[in-house]
C-alpha angles and dihedrals in degrees: 000000000000132000092267096056103044095075094102096052116099107210120207091259092066105254139073099250113112092233135051104231120207097240091051093046092049093048092049092047099044101027097238143053115291115211121201112230109205115224128190109204093178097256123154126201137231090254090059106036097054099254091111105358146335133256098020128258122316091253095045105098100127093183088074096059108020113107119237094258093055109096132139088220089070125069120256089248092052092049091050092049092048091048092049091049090052094052103033096092095051100060117017096201097041123143124199142231120201105230117190099215116170120085119319107340097195094054100106140076118294090246092054092045092050091049096052096039090051090049089054092048091051 
């Protein structure tokens, strides 16, 4: 079956595309658009700090895709509030997902991870 002939199949996720994309899944699950809010919690990664390598990966220049409100110098709460303010006019019924963007956002102690993730959930 090719892409042109699958149009009549109704996949379990409720549409005829051959994949269940994340934005579509979130909208179907929560009833509205879910916007990722990028957060920079100031983490590094083993490919930057010398534990595995130096300089990061070739695709890891976060300055090219971090929004203006995403800065490790600001608190998680401040970054979330700035991100919400940026997107609130685009989609009136939007909901948000805190997305820890910069570098490897599980590369910290369990205590630090719990603290920042709980701040985001609050």
